[in-house]
C-alpha positions in Angstrom: 0.0 0.0 0.0 1.5 3.3 -1.0 0.9 6.9 0.3 -1.8 7.6 -2.2 -3.7 4.5 -1.1 -3.4 5.5 2.5 -4.6 9.1 1.7 -7.6 7.8 -0.2 -8.5 5.5 2.7 -8.1 8.4 5.2 -10.4 10.6 3.1 -13.0 7.8 2.9 -12.9 7.3 6.7 -13.3 11.1 7.2 -16.3 11.2 4.9 -17.8 8.2 6.7 -17.3 10.0 10.0 -19.0 13.1 8.6 -21.9 11.0 7.4 -22.5 9.5 10.9 -21.6 12.5 13.0 -25.2 13.5 13.7 -25.9 10.1 15.1 -22.7 9.2 17.0 -24.3 9.3 20.5 -27.3 7.3 19.5 -25.3 4.7 17.5 -22.8 4.3 20.4 -25.6 2.8 22.6 -26.6 0.2 20.0 -25.1 -3.2 19.3 -24.2 -4.3 15.7 -27.4 -6.4 15.7 -29.5 -3.4 16.7 -27.8 -1.2 14.1 -28.5 -3.8 11.5 -32.2 -4.0 12.6 -32.5 -0.2 12.6 -31.0 0.0 9.1 -33.6 -2.5 7.9 -36.4 -0.6 9.5 -35.2 2.7 8.0 -35.0 1.1 4.6 -38.6 0.0 4.9 -39.7 3.5 6.0 -37.9 5.0 3.0 -39.4 2.5 0.6 -42.9 3.3 1.9 -42.2 7.1 1.7 -41.1 6.7 -1.9 -44.2 4.7 -2.7 -46.4 7.3 -1.0 -44.7 10.1 -2.9 -45.3 8.4 -6.2 -49.0 7.9 -5.3 -49.4 11.5 -4.4 -47.8 12.6 -7.6 -50.1 10.3 -9.5 -53.1 11.7 -7.7 -52.0 15.2 -8.7 -51.8 14.2 -12.3 -55.3 12.5 -12.1 -56.7 15.7 -10.6 -55.2 17.8 -13.4 -56.7 15.4 -16.0 -60.1 15.5 -14.3 -60.0 19.3 -14.2 -59.1 19.5 -17.9 -61.9 17.1 -18.8 -64.4 19.1 -16.7 -63.4 22.5 -18.3 -65.9 23.2 -21.1 -63.2 25.2 -23.0 -61.0 22.2 -23.1 -63.8 20.0 -24.6 -64.4 22.3 -27.6 -62.8 21.3 -30.8 -60.8 24.0 -32.6 
């Protein structure tokens, strides 16, 4: 391993510390198993949030279509 490799690893470690800094105290109290379980739960929450966001965007498109169909000016042929 050369100095460049060591520098890259050091930068990666620093970025990882930055990513977890907000949660250091909370994570310190958890075992590896508990962290793994938490990560799984958070992934489930994120997946549901993405699904719900998609559903909300679809509902907005449906409302726009319904409004366009209900507008008499939209139904007149040019």
